[in-house]
FINURO-24996 format. One record per residue: x, y, z of N, C-alpha, C in turn. Coordinates in steps of 0.1 Angstrom, whole numbers, plus 5000, padded with zeros to 4 digits. Layout:
% FINURO-24996
XYZXYZXYZ;...
This chain:
% FINURO-24996
887669829471888969829465889869939472;891069899475892069989482893070039472;893470169474894470229465895770159466;896470149455897770079455898970189454;899670199465900870289466902170219466;902170089462903370009464904169999451;903770059440904470049427904569909423;903569829426903569689422902269669414;902369619402901169609393900469469395;901269369398900669229399900269169386;899569059386899168989374898069059367;897969039354896769079347895768979347;894569009343893468909343893868789334;894468809322894868709313895868619320;896868679327897868599334897368509345;896368569352895668489363894968369357;894268379346893568269339894568169335;895668209329896668109324897368039336;897668109347898268039358897267939365;895967979365895067889371894867759362;894867779349894767659340895967569341;897167629343898467549344898667489358;898367559369898667509382897467479391;896267509387895067469395894767579405;893767539413893267639424894067619437;893967709446894567709459893767629469;893667499467892767419475893567299480;893367269493893967149499893067029497;893366939488892466829485893266699486;892566599492893166469494892166359492;892566239489891666129488891066099501;889766059501889066029513889165879515;889365839528889565699531888465659540;888565529543887565469553886165489549;885765449537884465469532883565359538;882265369537881265269542881565139535;881865139522882165009515883364939521;884465019524885664959530885364899543;884464959551884164909564883364779563;882464769553881664649551882464539546;883464559537884364459532885164399543;885764489552886564449563885764359573;884464399574883564329584883264189579;882964179566882664049560883763949561;884963989562886163909563886363849577;885663899587885763849601885263699601;885963609609885663469609884263449614;883763509625882463489630881363529620;881663639613880663689603880563579592;881663519588881563419577880763299582;880963259595880263139600878763179601;878463299605877063339606876363339592;877063389582876463389569876263249563;877163159566877063019561875862959568;875862969582874762909590873462959586;873263089584871963139581871563089567;872463079558872163029544871662889545;872362809553871962669554870562659560;870262739570868862739576867862769566;868062879558867062909547866962799537;868062739533868062629523867262509528;867462479541866762369547865362399551;864862519549863462549553863262599567;864262619575864162659589864262819589;863262879584863263029581863463099594;862763059605862863129618864263139623;864963019623866363029627867263109618;866963109605867663189596867563339598;866263379601865963519604866663559616;866763479627867363509639868863539637;869563449628870963469626871163599617;870263629608870363749600870263869610;869363869620869263979630870663989637;871263869641872563879647873563939639;873563909625874463969616874264119615;873064159615872764309614873164379627;872964309638873364369651874864389652;875664279647877064289648877564399638;876964399626877364499616877064639620;875964659628875664789632876664849642;877164759651878264799660879464849652;879864769642881064809634880864939626;879664949621879365069613879365199622;878765179634878765289643880165339647;881065239649882465279653883065349641;882765299629883365359617882965509615;881665529618881065659616881665759626;882265719637882865809647884265859642;884865789633886165819628886065929617;886766039618886766139608888166149601;888166189589889366199581890166319584;891366299590892266409593892566499581;892766439570893166519558892166609553;890866579555889766669551889866799559;890266789572890266909580891367009577;892266969569893267069565892667189558;891467169552890867279545890467389555;890267359568889867459578890967569579;892167549574893167649575893067749564;892267729554892067819543891267949548;891868059547891168179550890268219539;888968249542887968269532888368379521;888968489526889368589517890768639519;891368699509892668759510892868879500;893868959502894069079494895169049484;894969079471896069069461896069199452;897169209446897369319436897269259422;896169299415895969259401895669379392;896269379381895969489371896269629378;897269629387897669749394896769799405;895769719409894769749419894769649430;894569689443894369599454892969559455;892669429453891369369454891269259464;890069229469889869119478889268999471;889868879472889368759466889268649476;888568539472888568419480889968349479;890368289490891768239491891968129480;890868059477891067949467891267999453;890968129451891168189438892668239436;893468229446894868269446895568189436;896468239428897268159418898668189419;899568099414900968119414901368249406;902168329412902568459405901768579410;900668549418899968659424900768739434;900468869435901068949445900168959457;900468879468899568869479899968969490;898969049495899269149505898769089519;899669079529899269029542899569139552;898669149562898769249572898669189586;898969269596898969229610897669159614;897769039620896568969625895868879615;896368879602895668799592896468669590;895868569584896468439581897068439567;898168369565898768359552898168239545;897768259532896968149526897668069515;898968099512899768029503901268059506;902167979500903567999502904068109492;904968199496905468299487906768359491;907268449483908568519485908268669487;908768719498908468859501909268959491;908469049485909069149476909069289483;908169309493908169439500907669409514;908269479524907769459538907969579546;907169599557907269709566907069649580;908169649588908069599602907269469603;907669379594906869259592907469139600;906569079608906968949615905868849614;906268719615905268619613905368519625;904268469630904268359640904068229632;905168149632905268029624905167899634;904667929646904667819656903767699651;902767729642901967619637902667519629;903867569623904667479614905967439621;906467529630907867499635907767469650;906767509657906667489672907467599679;908067689672908767809678907767909682;907867949695906868039701907068189697;908268229694908468369691908268399676;907868519674907668569660908968579653;908968559639910168569631909968699622;910968789623910968909614911568869601;910868919590911268889576911269009568;912169019558912069119548912769079535;912669149524913169099511914669079511;915369149520916869149521917469039529;916568969537917068869546917168729538;917968639544918068509537916768439537;916068449549914668379550913668489546;913268489534912268589529910968519524;910768389529909568319525908468329535;907268319530906068309539905368179536;904668129546904067999545902567989548;901867919540900467899543900167849557;899067899563898667859576899367939588;900368009585900968099595900268229597;900568299607899868429610900768549611;900368659606901168779606901068839620;902268859627902268909640902369059640;903069119630903069269630903469309616;903069439613903469499600902669449588;903369469576902669439564903769389554;903269309545904269259534903469219522;904169229511903669189498904569079493;903968959489904768849485904268789472;905268749464904868679451904668529454;903468479451903068349454903868249446;904468149452905268049445904667909445;903967879456903267739456901867759462;900967679458899567679463899067539466;897967529473897267399476898167299482;898167179476898867059482900367079481;900867169472902267189471902967279481;902067349489902567429500903267349511;903967409520904567339531903467269539;902367349541901267289549900667169542;900467189528899867079520900766949520;902066969520902966849520902866779533;902666849544902566779557901266689556;900166749550898966669549899166549540;899966559529900166449520900966339528;901866379537902666279544901766199553;900666249557899766169566899166049559;899066059545898465949538899265819539;900565829540901465719540901565649554;900965709564901065659578899865579582;900165449585899065359589898765379604;897465379607897065379621897465259628;897965269641898465159648897365079655;897364949655896464869663897064859677;896164859687896564849701897164719704;898064709714898564579718897564469720;896564509728895464409732894664369719;894464469711893664439698894464339690;895764349689896564259682896464119688;896664119702896563989709895263919707;894163999708892763939707892663889692;893163969683893063929669893763799666;894963789672895763659670895063539677;894563569689893863459696892563409688;891763509684890563469676890963399663;892063449657892463379644892863239647;893563209657894063079661892762989664;891863049671890662969674889862949662;889863039652889063029640889762909631;891062909631891762799624891362659631;891462659644891062539651889662499648;888762599648887362569645887162519631;887962569621887862529607888262379606;889362349613889862209613888862109619;888362149631887262069637886062059628;885662169622884562169613884662059602;885862059596886061959585885961819590;886661799602886661659607885261609611;884561699619883161659624882261649612;882361739602881461729591881661589583;882961559582883261439574882761309582;882961309595882461199603880961189603;880261299605878761299605878161269592;878861319581878261289568878461139564;879661089568879860939566878860859573;878460909585877460829593876060849589;875660979585874260999583873861029568;874861059560874661089546873761209544;873561289554872761409553873661539553;873761599541874761709540874461829549;873161879548872761999555872861979571;872361859575872361829590873861819595;874661759587876061749591876761879591;876361969581876962099581876562179594;875262179597874762249609875462199622;875662069623876262019635877762059636;878462049625879862089625879962249627;879062319621879062469623878862499638;877962429644877662449658878962439667;879662329664880962309671881962419668;882062459655882962559651882662689658;881362729659880862849666881162849681;881062729687881262719701882762739704;883662699695885062719697885462859695;884862929685885163069683884563159693;885463229701884863319712884463459707;883363459700882963589694882563689704;882363649717882063749727883263839731;884463789728885663869732885663999725;885563999711885464129704884364219709;883164159712882064239717882464299731;883064219740883464269753884464379751;885464359742886464459739885764599735;884864589726884164709721883364779732;882664699741881864749752882764819762;883864759765884764819775885364949770;885764949757886265069751885265179751;883965149747882965249747882665309760;882565219770882265269784883465349790;884665309786885865379791885965519784;885565519771885565649764884565749770;883365689774882365769780882765829793;883465749801883965799814885065909812;885965889802886965989799886366119795;885266109787884566229782884066309794;883666249805883166319816884366389824;885566339821886766399827887366519818;886766539807887266639798888166589788;888166459785888966399775888166339764;888266389752887466329740888266219734;887666099734888265979728887765969714;888565989704888165979690888265829685;889165749690889265609686889065529699;887965459701887665399713888665299718;889365229708890365129712891565189719;891765329718892865389725892765379740;891565369745891365359760892265249766;892265139759893065029764894565059763;894965119752896465149750896965239760;896165329766896565419776897265349788;896765229791897365159802898665099799;898965089786900265029782901365129779;900965259779901965359775903265359784;904365359777905665349784906465479783;906065559773906765689771905765799766;905865919771905066019766905966129761;905666169748906466279742905566399742;906066499748905266629749905966739743;905166829737905766959732905967049744;906667159742906967249753905867369753;905767439742904967559742903467529744;902867569755901467559757901067429764;901967329765901667209772902467209785;903767229784904567239796904567389801;904467479791904467619795903167679793;902967809797901667879796901367929782;902367919773902167979759901868129760;902568189769902368339770903768399775;904268489766905568549770905368639782;906268629792906268719803907568779805;907568899811908768969814909368909827;910468839825910968759836911968829845;912868899839913968969846914369099838;915069189845915569299838916869349845;917769389836919069439841919069599840;919369659851919369809851920869849851;921369919841922769949840923170049851;922370139855922670249865922970189878;922370069882922570009895923369879894;923569839881924269709878923569589886;922269589885921469489892920469419883;920269289885919269209878918069199887;916969249884915769239892914569179885;913569129893912369079887911369189887;910469189876909569299875908569319886;908169209893907269219904907969279917;909269289916909969349928910569489924;910069549914910469689910910269789922;911269869925911169959936911670099932;912770109924913370239921912870299908;913070429907912670509895913370459883;914670419884915370369873914770239867;914370159876913770029872912370049865;911670149870910370179864910570249850;911570329849911970399837912270299826;913070189830913470089820912270019814;911269989822910069919817909270019808;909170139813908470239805909070269791;910370279791911070299778910870179768;910970059774910769939766909369939760;908369979768906969989763906870099752;907470209754907470319744908070269731;909070179732909770129720908870019713;907769989719906869889713905669949705;904969869698903869919690902769969700;902070079698900970119707899870019708;899569949697898569839698899469709695;899769639706900769529704900169399700;900769329691900469189687901569099691;902769139690903969059693903869019708;904068889712903968849726904868929735;906068959731906969029740906469169742;905969239732905469369733904269379742;903369269741902169259750902669249764;903769169767904269159780904769289786;905369369777905969499781904869599785;903769589777902569679780901969639794;901869509796901269459809902169499820;903469479819904469519829904369669833;904269749822904169899824902869929832;901769869828900569889835900569859850;901369749853901469709867902369789876;903369849869904469919877904370069877;903470129868903370279868902270319877;902470439882901370499891900370579882;900970639871900070709862900370659848;899270619841899370569827899470679818;900570699811900770819802900470789788;900070659785899870619771898770699764;897670729771896570809764897070949760;898071009766898471139764899571159753;900071049749901171059739900770989725;901271049715900870999701902170969694;902170849687903270809679903370899666;904470979666904671069655905671029644;906570929648907570879638908070749643;908370659634908870529638909870479628;910870409633911870339625911570189627;911070119617910769969619911969889621;911769769626912869679629913769659617;915069699618915969689607917369689612;918269659603919669659606920169519610;921469499610922069369614923069389624;922869359637921669309643920569409643;919269369644918169459643917869539655;917169659653916669739664915469819658;914669879667913569959662913470079672;912970189666912870319674911570379672;910870429682909670499682909770639688;909070739682909070879687907670909691;907470939704906170979709906171129714;905071199712904971339717903571359723;903571439734902271469740901871609736;900771659741900171789737901071899741;901771889752902671999756903971999749;904271899740905471899731906571819737;906371749748907471659753907671539744;908871519740909271409731909971299738;909471169735910171049739910670979727;911970949727912670869717913170749723;912470639721912870509728913170399717;914170319720914570219711914770089719;914469979711914769839717915269749705;915969649709916469559698917569469704;918269409694919369319698920369399706;920869339717921869409726923069469718;923569389708924669439700924369569692;923069579688922669699680922669819689;922069809701921969919710923369959716;924169859718925569889723926369969713;926069939700926870009689926470149688;925270189692924770329690924770409704;925270339714925170409728926470459733;927570429726928870489730929170459745;929070339749929370299763930870299766;931170329778932570309783932870169785;934070129785934469979786933869909798;933869979810933369919822931869889821;931169979814929669959813929469849803;930269839792930169729782930269599789;931269589798931569459805930369429814;929769529821928569499829927469449821;927169509810926069469801926269329795;927569309791927869169785927669059796;928169089808928068989818926568959822;925769069822924369049825923668969814;923968999801923368929790923768779791;924968749794925468609795924668539806;924468609818923768549829922268519825;921668609818920268599815919968489804;920868489794920768389783921068249788;921968239798922268109804920968049811;920168139816918868099822917768069811;918168069798917168039788916268159785;916568279788915768399786916068459773;915068529767915268609754915468749759;916568809753916968949758916769049747;916369169752916369289743916969409751;917769479744918369599750917469719748;917469809758916569929757917370059759;917070159750917870279750916970399749;917470519752916670649751917570749745;916970839737917770949731917171089736;918071189737917571319741917371409729;917171349718916971429705915871529707;916071649701914971749700914971799686;913871849682913771909669912771839660;912671879647911671819638912371749626;913671769624914371709613914871569617;914071469615914471339620915471279611;916471219617917571149609916971039599;917671019588917270919579917170779584;918170749593918170609599918270629615;917770529622917770529636919170519642;920070469634921470449639922170589641;921570689635922170829635921870899649;920870839656920670899669921770869679;921870949689922870919700921970869712;922170739715921370669725922070649738;921370649749921870609762921270479765;922070369766921570239769921170229784;919870199786919370199800919370059807;919369959799919369819805918869719795;918569599801918169479793916869429799;915969399790914669329795914769179790;914369089798914468949795913168879796;912768789787911468729786911568579786;910468509791910368369789908868329790;908668209785907368149786907268059798;906668099809906768029822906067899822;906567799829905967669830904667679838;903767579835902467579842902667539856;901867579865902067559879901967419883;901167329876901067189881901967099873;902767149864903567059855904566969863;905167019874906066939881905466819887;904266829893903466719899903066619888;902666669876902266589865903466499861;904666549860905866469857906166369867;905966409880906266309891905266189890;903966219886902966119885903366019874;903866079863904265989851905465899856;906365959863907565889867907165779877;906265809886905765709896905065589889;904465619877903765519870904665439861;905965459862906965389854907065439840;906665559837906765609823907865709821;908465709809909465799806908865929799;909466039801908966169795909966229787;909666259774910566329765909866459760;910666559758910166689753910666699739;909666729730909966749715909466889712;910366979708909967119706910667179694;910067279688910767359678911567469683;911567489696912367589703913867549704;914667649708916067619709916467549721;917667489721918167409732918267479745;918767599745919067679757917767709765;916767759758915567789764914867669769;914867559761914167439765914867369777;916167379777916967319788916667389801;916567519801916267599813914967569819;913867559810912567519815912567379820;913267289813913267149817913967129831;914967209834915667209847914767259857;913967359854913067429864911967339868;911467259859910267169862910667029867;912066999867912466879873912366759863;912566789850912566679840913866599841;913666469842914766379844915566369830;916866379831917766359819917766479810;917466599815917366709806918666749800;919766689806921166719800921366659787;920566559784920766479771919866539760;920366609751919566679741920066649727;919166669717919566649703918666749694;919266799684918566889675917966809663;917066879656916466809645917466779634;918366869631919366849621920266739624;920666729637921566619641920766489640;919566489644918766359643918666309629;918366399619918166359605919466299599;920566329605921866279599922166139604;921466099615921765969621921165849613;921965749611921365629605920365569614;919465489609918365429616918765359629;919765269627920265189638920765269650;921565379647922165469657921065549664;920065589656918965669661918165589671;917865459667917165369676917765359690;919165359690919865349702919865479710;920065589703920165719710918865769715;917765739708916465799711916065759725;916465639730916165589743916865669754;918065719751918865789761918665949761;918065999750917866139748916466179754;916466289761915266339767914766469760;915666559756915266679750915566679735;914466699727914666709712914266849708;915266929704914967069701915167099686;914567219682914567259668914067149659;912967089663912366979656911367029645;911266949634910266969624909566839621;908466849612907666729611908366599608;909366599599909966469595910866419607;911466509614912266469626911366409637;910266469639909266419650908866279646;908566259633908066129629909066029631;910366059628911465959630911665929645;911466019654911565999668910465889672;909265919668908165819672908465679666;908865679654909165539648910265479654;911265549659912465489666912065439679;911165509686910765459699909865339698;909065329687908265209684909165089681;910265119674911265019671911864959683;911865029694912364989707911264919715;910164889709909064819716908464909726;908465039724907865129733906365159729;905465179738904165219735904165379737;903965449726904265589726902965679726;902965769736901865869736902565999733;901866079724902466209720901466319721;901866439726900966549726901366649715;900466719710900766819699899566909697;899867029691898867119688898967189674;900067169667900267239655900167149643;900067209631900167129619901367039618;902467099623903767029623903766899631;902766879640902666759648901866649642;901066689631900166589625900666449622;901766439614902266309611902666229623;903366289633903766219644902666179653;901666259654900466229662899766109656;899666099643898965989637899765859638;901165869638901965749639902065699653;901965779663902065739677900865649680;901165559690900065469695898965549701;899265659708898265749714898665889710;897865949700898066089697897166179705;897766279711896966369721896966509716;895866559712895766699708895166789718;895466919718894967019727893667079722;892667079730891367129726891267279723;891967359731891767499730892767559719;894067529721894967589711895367499700;894867369700895167279690894567319676;895367299666894767319652893867199648;893067219638892167119633892866989629;894067009622894766889617895266809628;895766879639896266809651895166729658;893966799659892866729665892366609657;892366619644891866509636892866399635;894166429635895166329634895366249648;894966319659895066259672893966159675;894166079685893165979690892466029703;893166129710892566189722892666339720;891666409726891766559727891566599741;892466669747892366729760891666859759;890366869764889566989761890167109768;890767099780891267209787892767229786;893467159776894867169774895667139787;895167059795895767029808896366889808;897766879808898466749807898166659819;897766719831897366639843896266549840;895366579830894266489826894866359821;896066359815896566239810896966139821;897266189833897466099844896166019847;895066089847893766029849893365929838;893765969826893465889814894265759814;895565769819896365649820895865549831;895465609842894865529853893565459847;892765529840891565469834891965359824;892965379816893465269807893865149814;894665169825895165049833893964979840;892965049845891864989851891064909840;890864969829890164909818890764779814;892164779812892864659808892664549819;892864579831892764479842891364419842;890264499841888964449842888564369829;889064419818888864349805889464209805;890664199811891364069813890463969821;889864019832888963939840887763889832;887163979824886063949816886363839805;887563849799887963759789888263619795;888863619807889063489814887763419817;886763499821885363449824884763389811;884863469800884263419787884963289783;886263279784886963149780886563039789;886463069802886062959811884662909808;883762999803882362949800882362879787;883262909777883262849764883662699765;884462669775884962529776883862429778;882962459788881762359789880862359777;880762479770879962479758880562389747;881862399745882562319736882362169739;882562139752882361999756880961949754;879962039757878561999756878161969741;878862049732878562019718879361909712;880661889717881561799711881261649715;881061629728881061499734879861419728;878661469727877561389720877861359706;878461449698878761419684879861319683;880861329692882061239691881661089695;880761079705880360949710879060889703;878560969694877360929686876160899694;875860989704874660969712873360979703;872260929709870960929702870561069699;870761169708870361309706871661389706;872361389695873661459695873561609695;872461669690872361809688871661879700;872461889711871961959723871862109720;872962159714872962299710872962319695;872262419690872262449675873062579674;873362619661873962749660873262869666;871862859666871062969671871362979686;871462859693871662859708873062919711;874062879703875362929706875463079704;874863129693874863279691874063349701;872963289706872063359716872863369729;873563259733874463259745875463379744;876063389732877063489730876563629731;875363649725874763789725874363829739;873963729748873563759762874863769770;875763679769876863669778877863779776;878163819763879163919761878864049767;877764119764877464249770877264239785;876564129790876264119804877564119813;878464029809879764019817880564149815;880464209803881264329801880864439810;879464459812878964569820879364549835;879264419839879564379853881064409856;881864349848883364359850883864499848;883264579839883764709836883564799848;882564769857882364859868883164819880;884064719879884964679890885864799893;886064839906886964949909888364919906;889165029905890565019902891364959914;892264869911892964799922893964899928;894364879940895264969947896664959941;897365079942898665099937898765079922;897665089914897765069900898665169893;898665289898899565399892900965399898;901265299907902665289912903365169905;902665109896903264989889903765029875;904664949870905264979856904164949846;904165009834903264969824903364819820;902264759816902364619812903164609799;903964499798904764479786903864459774;904464489762903764479750903264339747;904064239752903764099749902864039760;902464119770901564069781900264029775;899763909779898463859774897463849785;
């Protein structure tokens, strides 16, 4: 139990009980889908399964037990394949529970206690600290230097500072505290949180069938209808001729089975399984085997920015030194003034940094200083981030009494307390404009020559000397330009969907050579468009910025409405609905959240987008070889149909050359055999220099 110094009493035990009875527990719970029973029902509806069940029943009724048992074994074999596939699928909604932190701190009965996160109730006073996860949605009532990383919900890579006086004083379940401490009154729990509602939206999204799966299904359905018509005609003719009901049924069933190409679904499953196994060896986990084929059809890939295109690590990119009026890169630091700017920016940061920009400043200081002074200085006073625009100030002193007063924050805040002459203001303003035009995040850095022990009540009372500007960015991955070129060579379009702002995203897009980066749209603009206009504009737009879950889902659906086969990468909870709606959902293995991994159909274990180039090549090879196998199966079925049909039609003395057992046996042998042989065919030349096959290609 921790002492409570916040003058907040929290709920009483009786109030907690009443709130729990009224609103329930803080649990993410959803209905479970795809049960074993659902799989069995779906399987029994398949045409070949119906024919097998009817044929085996007739054999048992007519006393041919051996043949009946053989068909039952065939039924069990086919059912086992379907059940095995079903067992590989996991429910994305169940995995939302993984975001629940086991324990959290609350104030109840005037005391700070630790409870399980599921015991949190509406009205509770939740205390969250640096490095912990937030377990419910709430409104901040107290904060100290408090910032939150909400990238899991928004895609925005930078931390957001919040306090009770700001317009945005809400905290959300699933996000992480980047710095400071806050106490919030819980307003929503469980499925009603922002995180929970995203999970609920997944329930209404149907998984897409692959193009080839649809084509195979339509082909088999047509052949099943043809088989049914032939079955009725042949049974009627044979019964009229022989007056033997069971024999006529078996003969007509044999012909119907010979028409139905049951090996094609088996070949499809075998190709997908072997393709998935090969991709696994490349570091790509395939959660839905049928996705292997869809990879070859992909026409557009929608990728997020942070962590997929970029390193997901803030770096000090450039700095402006006022004394020299120069913008320099940190790796080219030469003068004492440049080193001093980095050192002061570091002193204005937390001694143990969690914020990505402060981590970058500590790293830059370590690389540029000859003597690390951090162990010799102690933080004796601090002014947390405050003011509009905000700034923060730290006071450090060493054993000999030397005092460092360093500040950093929004340039406007430091300019206001630095008393710059007009010419210096113009220099600083011009530098800021140049840096922000490059998509960089800027902070001003200042120092004060304050001495004494009576610290002012506010940091704005110090007299600061503005030393310069430090600018940050999340650098692109080294191989990303080559990856984009490979996608373009394969005839694919690339779109970037991010929660970040347009300026930063456009600068990165220009740097990596993204085609059409000039055409951008924000999430708010997108949501205002009617469906018809969005469907037209989505094809011309390359950058989608300030996106949120509903907007991302609309983009995917609009692309699908344009007959595009959509692949999408994602790693956050906010990507879940769009990942599930896309033909190919791609999650990141290292930084991906559980909901993203479970909603996706592929997982890139190393978070490397270049693996998708290999995956698409594998998909195109699989489709090409599967097409050869299907052509072979159909060509073999034609003589089987003729061998069964001609004796029956002409009334030969021995009309039953093939029985249902023979036809099924041929299918069991022929399907897997030709699948294995054709699946091993090497990829044809220039496969990755061709356009994706059209959706209607058969």
